[in-house]
N, CA, C and O atoms as a GROMACS GRO file, in nm:
protein
  240
    1MET      N    1   1.952   0.351  -0.757
    1MET     CA    2   1.831   0.428  -0.739
    1MET      C    3   1.838   0.499  -0.604
    1MET      O    4   1.870   0.436  -0.502
    2PRO      N    5   1.809   0.628  -0.602
    2PRO     CA    6   1.814   0.703  -0.476
    2PRO      C    7   1.710   0.650  -0.376
    2PRO      O    8   1.608   0.593  -0.414
    3PRO      N    9   1.738   0.671  -0.246
    3PRO     CA   10   1.646   0.621  -0.144
    3PRO      C   11   1.506   0.681  -0.152
    3PRO      O   12   1.409   0.613  -0.120
    4TRP      N   13   1.495   0.805  -0.193
    4TRP     CA   14   1.362   0.867  -0.198
    4TRP      C   15   1.277   0.804  -0.307
    4TRP      O   16   1.155   0.797  -0.294
    5GLN      N   17   1.340   0.758  -0.416
    5GLN     CA   18   1.263   0.690  -0.520
    5GLN      C   19   1.217   0.552  -0.474
    5GLN      O   20   1.107   0.509  -0.507
    6LEU      N   21   1.301   0.483  -0.397
    6LEU     CA   22   1.262   0.353  -0.343
    6LEU      C   23   1.144   0.366  -0.248
    6LEU      O   24   1.052   0.284  -0.250
    7GLN      N   25   1.146   0.471  -0.165
    7GLN     CA   26   1.036   0.492  -0.072
    7GLN      C   27   0.907   0.526  -0.145
    7GLN      O   28   0.800   0.478  -0.107
    8ARG      N   29   0.916   0.608  -0.249
    8ARG     CA   30   0.796   0.641  -0.327
    8ARG      C   31   0.740   0.520  -0.399
    8ARG      O   32   0.619   0.501  -0.406
    9ARG      N   33   0.829   0.436  -0.452
    9ARG     CA   34   0.784   0.316  -0.521
    9ARG      C   35   0.717   0.219  -0.424
    9ARG      O   36   0.614   0.160  -0.455
   10ARG      N   37   0.777   0.202  -0.306
   10ARG     CA   38   0.720   0.113  -0.204
   10ARG      C   39   0.582   0.162  -0.160
   10ARG      O   40   0.490   0.082  -0.142
   11ALA      N   41   0.568   0.293  -0.142
   11ALA     CA   42   0.438   0.349  -0.104
   11ALA      C   43   0.336   0.330  -0.215
   11ALA      O   44   0.219   0.299  -0.188
   12ALA      N   45   0.377   0.348  -0.340
   12ALA     CA   46   0.285   0.331  -0.452
   12ALA      C   47   0.239   0.185  -0.463
   12ALA      O   48   0.121   0.159  -0.490
   13VAL      N   49   0.330   0.092  -0.443
   13VAL     CA   50   0.293  -0.050  -0.449
   13VAL      C   51   0.196  -0.085  -0.336
   13VAL      O   52   0.098  -0.156  -0.358
   14ALA      N   53   0.223  -0.035  -0.216
   14ALA     CA   54   0.137  -0.065  -0.102
   14ALA      C   55  -0.003  -0.008  -0.124
   14ALA      O   56  -0.102  -0.077  -0.099
   15VAL      N   57  -0.012   0.115  -0.168
   15VAL     CA   58  -0.143   0.177  -0.191
   15VAL      C   59  -0.215   0.108  -0.306
   15VAL      O   60  -0.336   0.083  -0.298
   16GLY      N   61  -0.143   0.077  -0.411
   16GLY     CA   62  -0.204   0.009  -0.525
   16GLY      C   63  -0.260  -0.128  -0.488
   16GLY      O   64  -0.372  -0.161  -0.527
   17LEU      N   65  -0.184  -0.207  -0.414
   17LEU     CA   66  -0.233  -0.339  -0.373
   17LEU      C   67  -0.354  -0.329  -0.280
   17LEU      O   68  -0.449  -0.406  -0.292
   18GLY      N   69  -0.349  -0.234  -0.188
   18GLY     CA   70  -0.461  -0.217  -0.095
   18GLY      C   71  -0.588  -0.175  -0.167
   18GLY      O   72  -0.695  -0.232  -0.142
   19LEU      N   73  -0.578  -0.077  -0.256
   19LEU     CA   74  -0.696  -0.031  -0.328
   19LEU      C   75  -0.747  -0.136  -0.426
   19LEU      O   76  -0.868  -0.153  -0.441
   20LEU      N   77  -0.657  -0.206  -0.491
   20LEU     CA   78  -0.698  -0.311  -0.585
   20LEU      C   79  -0.773  -0.424  -0.514
   20LEU      O   80  -0.875  -0.472  -0.562
   21SER      N   81  -0.720  -0.465  -0.399
   21SER     CA   82  -0.789  -0.571  -0.326
   21SER      C   83  -0.924  -0.524  -0.273
   21SER      O   84  -1.018  -0.604  -0.264
   22TRP      N   85  -0.935  -0.398  -0.238
   22TRP     CA   86  -1.062  -0.344  -0.190
   22TRP      C   87  -1.164  -0.332  -0.303
   22TRP      O   88  -1.282  -0.364  -0.284
   23LEU      N   89  -1.119  -0.287  -0.421
   23LEU     CA   90  -1.211  -0.271  -0.533
   23LEU      C   91  -1.255  -0.405  -0.592
   23LEU      O   92  -1.367  -0.418  -0.640
   24LEU      N   93  -1.167  -0.504  -0.588
   24LEU     CA   94  -1.200  -0.635  -0.643
   24LEU      C   95  -1.265  -0.727  -0.540
   24LEU      O   96  -1.289  -0.844  -0.570
   25ARG      N   97  -1.293  -0.679  -0.424
   25ARG     CA   98  -1.347  -0.760  -0.315
   25ARG      C   99  -1.475  -0.835  -0.351
   25ARG      O  100  -1.491  -0.948  -0.305
   26PRO      N  101  -1.568  -0.779  -0.430
   26PRO     CA  102  -1.693  -0.851  -0.458
   26PRO      C  103  -1.676  -0.972  -0.551
   26PRO      O  104  -1.768  -1.053  -0.560
   27TRP      N  105  -1.565  -0.987  -0.619
   27TRP     CA  106  -1.550  -1.094  -0.719
   27TRP      C  107  -1.464  -1.208  -0.668
   27TRP      O  108  -1.367  -1.187  -0.594
   28PRO      N  109  -1.501  -1.332  -0.708
   28PRO     CA  110  -1.415  -1.446  -0.673
   28PRO      C  111  -1.282  -1.432  -0.746
   28PRO      O  112  -1.283  -1.381  -0.858
   29PRO      N  113  -1.173  -1.471  -0.695
   29PRO     CA  114  -1.146  -1.536  -0.568
   29PRO      C  115  -1.122  -1.438  -0.452
   29PRO      O  116  -1.086  -1.481  -0.342
   30MET      N  117  -1.142  -1.308  -0.476
   30MET     CA  118  -1.120  -1.210  -0.369
   30MET      C  119  -1.224  -1.226  -0.258
   30MET      O  120  -1.198  -1.189  -0.143
   31VAL      N  121  -1.340  -1.280  -0.289
   31VAL     CA  122  -1.444  -1.303  -0.188
   31VAL      C  123  -1.394  -1.402  -0.083
   31VAL      O  124  -1.433  -1.396   0.033
   32TRP      N  125  -1.309  -1.492  -0.126
   32TRP     CA  126  -1.261  -1.596  -0.035
   32TRP      C  127  -1.152  -1.547   0.060
   32TRP      O  128  -1.118  -1.617   0.156
   33LEU      N  129  -1.097  -1.428   0.034
   33LEU     CA  130  -0.996  -1.374   0.126
   33LEU      C  131  -1.064  -1.327   0.254
   33LEU      O  132  -1.172  -1.269   0.250
   34PRO      N  133  -1.001  -1.353   0.366
   34PRO     CA  134  -1.058  -1.300   0.491
   34PRO      C  135  -1.049  -1.146   0.494
   34PRO      O  136  -0.963  -1.086   0.429
   35GLY      N  137  -1.138  -1.086   0.568
   35GLY     CA  138  -1.141  -0.940   0.576
   35GLY      C  139  -1.014  -0.881   0.634
   35GLY      O  140  -0.978  -0.769   0.600
   36TRP      N  141  -0.947  -0.955   0.722
   36TRP     CA  142  -0.826  -0.900   0.783
   36TRP      C  143  -0.714  -0.889   0.680
   36TRP      O  144  -0.624  -0.806   0.698
   37VAL      N  145  -0.716  -0.970   0.574
   37VAL     CA  146  -0.613  -0.958   0.470
   37VAL      C  147  -0.633  -0.828   0.392
   37VAL      O  148  -0.538  -0.754   0.369
   38VAL      N  149  -0.757  -0.801   0.353
   38VAL     CA  150  -0.787  -0.678   0.281
   38VAL      C  151  -0.761  -0.557   0.371
   38VAL      O  152  -0.702  -0.459   0.327
   39GLY      N  153  -0.804  -0.564   0.496
   39GLY     CA  154  -0.778  -0.456   0.590
   39GLY      C  155  -0.630  -0.435   0.613
   39GLY      O  156  -0.584  -0.321   0.626
   40GLY      N  157  -0.555  -0.543   0.620
   40GLY     CA  158  -0.410  -0.532   0.638
   40GLY      C  159  -0.342  -0.465   0.520
   40GLY      O  160  -0.251  -0.384   0.539
   41LEU      N  161  -0.386  -0.498   0.399
   41LEU     CA  162  -0.329  -0.433   0.282
   41LEU      C  163  -0.361  -0.284   0.280
   41LEU      O  164  -0.275  -0.202   0.248
   42LEU      N  165  -0.485  -0.249   0.314
   42LEU     CA  166  -0.521  -0.107   0.320
   42LEU      C  167  -0.445  -0.034   0.430
   42LEU      O  168  -0.403   0.080   0.412
   43LEU      N  169  -0.427  -0.100   0.544
   43LEU     CA  170  -0.352  -0.039   0.654
   43LEU      C  171  -0.206  -0.020   0.614
   43LEU      O  172  -0.146   0.083   0.645
   44TRP      N  173  -0.149  -0.119   0.546
   44TRP     CA  174  -0.010  -0.109   0.500
   44TRP      C  175   0.005   0.011   0.406
   44TRP      O  176   0.101   0.087   0.418
   45GLY      N  177  -0.088   0.029   0.313
   45GLY     CA  178  -0.083   0.143   0.222
   45GLY      C  179  -0.094   0.275   0.295
   45GLY      O  180  -0.023   0.371   0.263
   46ALA      N  181  -0.183   0.282   0.394
   46ALA     CA  182  -0.199   0.406   0.471
   46ALA      C  183  -0.074   0.438   0.551
   46ALA      O  184  -0.034   0.554   0.560
   47ILE      N  185  -0.012   0.336   0.609
   47ILE     CA  186   0.111   0.359   0.686
   47ILE      C  187   0.224   0.404   0.595
   47ILE      O  188   0.300   0.494   0.631
   48GLU      N  189   0.235   0.344   0.478
   48GLU     CA  190   0.341   0.385   0.384
   48GLU      C  191   0.322   0.530   0.341
   48GLU      O  192   0.418   0.605   0.332
   49LEU      N  193   0.198   0.569   0.313
   49LEU     CA  194   0.173   0.709   0.276
   49LEU      C  195   0.203   0.803   0.391
   49LEU      O  196   0.260   0.910   0.372
   50TRP      N  197   0.165   0.763   0.512
   50TRP     CA  198   0.193   0.847   0.628
   50TRP      C  199   0.344   0.863   0.647
   50TRP      O  200   0.391   0.974   0.674
   51LEU      N  201   0.419   0.754   0.634
   51LEU     CA  202   0.564   0.763   0.649
   51LEU      C  203   0.627   0.848   0.540
   51LEU      O  204   0.722   0.922   0.566
   52LEU      N  205   0.574   0.839   0.419
   52LEU     CA  206   0.626   0.920   0.309
   52LEU      C  207   0.600   1.068   0.335
   52LEU      O  208   0.686   1.151   0.307
   53ALA      N  209   0.484   1.101   0.387
   53ALA     CA  210   0.451   1.241   0.414
   53ALA      C  211   0.521   1.293   0.540
   53ALA      O  212   0.563   1.409   0.544
   54TRP      N  213   0.535   1.207   0.641
   54TRP     CA  214   0.592   1.253   0.768
   54TRP      C  215   0.743   1.263   0.763
   54TRP      O  216   0.801   1.359   0.814
   55ARG      N  217   0.808   1.165   0.704
   55ARG     CA  218   0.954   1.166   0.701
   55ARG      C  219   1.003   1.119   0.564
   55ARG      O  220   1.047   1.005   0.550
   56PRO      N  221   0.995   1.206   0.463
   56PRO     CA  222   1.039   1.167   0.329
   56PRO      C  223   1.191   1.153   0.322
   56PRO      O  224   1.264   1.223   0.392
   57GLN      N  225   1.236   1.064   0.240
   57GLN     CA  226   1.380   1.047   0.218
   57GLN      C  227   1.428   1.165   0.133
   57GLN      O  228   1.366   1.198   0.031
   58ARG      N  229   1.535   1.226   0.174
   58ARG     CA  230   1.591   1.340   0.102
   58ARG      C  231   1.716   1.297   0.026
   58ARG      O  232   1.770   1.189   0.048
   59TRP      N  233   1.758   1.383  -0.062
   59TRP     CA  234   1.884   1.358  -0.134
   59TRP      C  235   1.998   1.358  -0.036
   59TRP      O  236   1.997   1.434   0.061
   60ARG      N  237   2.096   1.275  -0.059
   60ARG     CA  238   2.212   1.270   0.031
   60ARG      C  239   2.335   1.316  -0.040
   60ARG      O  240   2.443   1.319   0.018
   0.00000   0.00000   0.00000
């Protein structure tokens, strides 16, 4: 798999996990997660998207 596809997949997973944890926050067992875990997942997704936009992997 080319490096650019790996980077896109990693960014999609990070954004998906962050948004899913944020949307499911009102329901148990997500209520029991500390806020820094949800914030960390959202931050991870934002950083992955920023890295994908700022320095995308190109074909080699």
